[in-house]
N, CA, C and O of each residue as an XYZ file, in Angstrom:
160
protein
N      90.027     90.515    103.635
C      90.545     90.156    105.217
C      91.174     88.701    105.035
O      90.732     87.773    104.357
N      92.132     88.743    105.691
C      92.866     87.445    105.824
C      92.206     86.579    106.940
O      91.597     87.140    107.850
N      92.323     85.155    106.882
C      91.871     84.365    107.892
C      92.336     84.717    109.296
O      91.586     84.815    110.267
N      93.644     84.895    109.303
C      94.206     85.190    110.637
C      93.422     86.390    111.135
O      92.918     86.259    112.250
N      93.232     87.555    110.487
C      92.585     88.579    110.981
C      91.063     88.365    111.481
O      90.633     88.909    112.499
N      90.341     87.568    110.707
C      88.994     87.136    111.275
C      89.200     86.356    112.435
O      88.515     86.616    113.424
N      90.009     85.466    112.478
C      90.251     84.619    113.835
C      90.419     85.475    115.120
O      89.855     85.200    116.179
N      91.293     86.597    114.924
C      91.642     87.450    115.916
C      90.245     88.292    116.248
O      89.784     88.366    117.387
N      89.739     88.815    115.267
C      88.417     89.544    115.396
C      87.273     88.745    116.182
O      86.585     89.285    117.048
N      87.150     87.541    115.835
C      86.079     86.763    116.445
C      86.532     85.400    117.025
O      86.068     84.305    116.708
N      87.496     85.638    117.908
C      88.168     84.531    118.553
C      87.101     83.471    119.335
O      87.261     82.252    119.387
N      86.167     84.095    119.827
C      85.187     83.373    120.600
C      83.951     82.934    119.864
O      83.061     82.386    120.515
N      83.808     83.118    118.577
C      82.600     82.883    117.761
C      82.936     81.860    116.791
O      84.085     81.520    116.506
N      81.797     81.358    116.269
C      81.776     80.377    115.201
C      81.610     81.168    113.938
O      80.778     82.074    113.935
N      82.378     80.896    112.773
C      82.305     81.572    111.453
C      81.800     80.525    110.461
O      82.274     79.392    110.376
N      80.881     80.961    109.782
C      80.405     80.034    108.696
C      80.689     80.785    107.357
O      80.265     81.910    107.091
N      81.432     80.040    106.589
C      81.943     80.552    105.264
C      81.797     79.470    104.238
O      81.734     78.266    104.488
N      81.750     80.051    103.013
C      81.687     79.138    101.724
C      82.951     79.176    100.970
O      83.429     80.283    100.723
N      83.624     77.989    100.525
C      84.761     78.266     99.739
C      84.246     78.599     98.200
O      83.416     77.888     97.632
N      84.825     79.732     97.620
C      84.320     79.860     96.297
C      85.605     79.339     95.180
O      85.376     78.942     94.037
N      86.590     79.416     95.625
C      87.728     78.722     94.848
C      88.586     78.019     95.836
O      88.859     78.505     96.934
N      89.058     76.719     95.368
C      89.841     75.942     96.277
C      90.612     74.951     95.553
O      90.147     74.596     94.470
N      91.756     74.411     95.963
C      92.514     73.406     95.259
C      93.316     72.582     96.558
O      93.329     73.044     97.698
N      93.927     71.380     96.204
C      94.687     70.622     96.911
C      96.186     70.688     96.649
O      96.701     70.486     95.549
N      96.899     71.021     97.885
C      98.288     70.930     97.849
C      98.780     69.966     98.878
O      98.362     70.081    100.030
N      99.602     69.057     98.577
C     100.311     68.113     99.514
C      99.128     67.467    100.402
O      99.266     67.351    101.620
N      98.208     67.141     99.874
C      97.010     66.361    100.592
C      96.339     67.190    101.512
O      95.672     66.681    102.413
N      96.459     68.622    101.365
C      95.656     69.496    102.236
C      94.793     70.456    101.227
O      95.154     70.736    100.084
N      93.635     70.892    101.828
C      92.711     71.703    100.956
C      93.171     73.181    101.209
O      93.390     73.616    102.340
N      93.291     73.880    100.116
C      93.700     75.448    100.268
C      92.601     76.115     99.573
O      92.222     75.822     98.439
N      92.045     77.156    100.422
C      91.001     77.921     99.857
C      91.660     79.138     99.494
O      92.370     79.790    100.260
N      91.367     79.472     98.116
C      92.003     80.613     97.605
C      90.997     81.945     97.728
O      91.440     83.089     97.832
N      89.671     81.638     97.702
C      88.596     82.726     97.784
C      87.556     81.984     98.808
O      87.203     80.805     98.784
N      87.205     82.931     99.636
C      86.021     82.427    100.446
C      84.988     83.679    100.618
O      85.241     84.850    100.335
N      83.857     83.202    101.107
C      82.771     84.198    101.346
C      82.398     83.964    102.726
O      82.067     82.800    102.948
N      82.365     84.700    103.642
C      81.820     84.716    105.030
C      80.330     84.975    105.068
O      79.823     86.077    104.856
N      79.653     83.833    105.363
C      78.134     83.966    105.451
C      77.546     84.680    106.623
O      76.801     85.650    106.484
N      77.905     84.165    107.825
C      77.508     84.489    109.006
C      78.283     84.316    110.303
O      79.054     83.357    110.301
N      78.240     84.973    111.293
C      78.897     84.710    112.474
C      78.089     84.586    113.511
O      77.204     85.411    113.733
N      78.341     83.357    114.393
C      77.431     82.989    115.556
C      78.244     83.430    116.870
O      77.755     83.256    117.986
């Protein structure tokens, strides 16, 4: 599921996730793989 889809589904919630794979591009952090842990 893409981040945009998650944000639409849970627009009024807090989402805790862990970055499993990430790198930097143009001074920004890019998460390639993430694991959603819980939704508040």
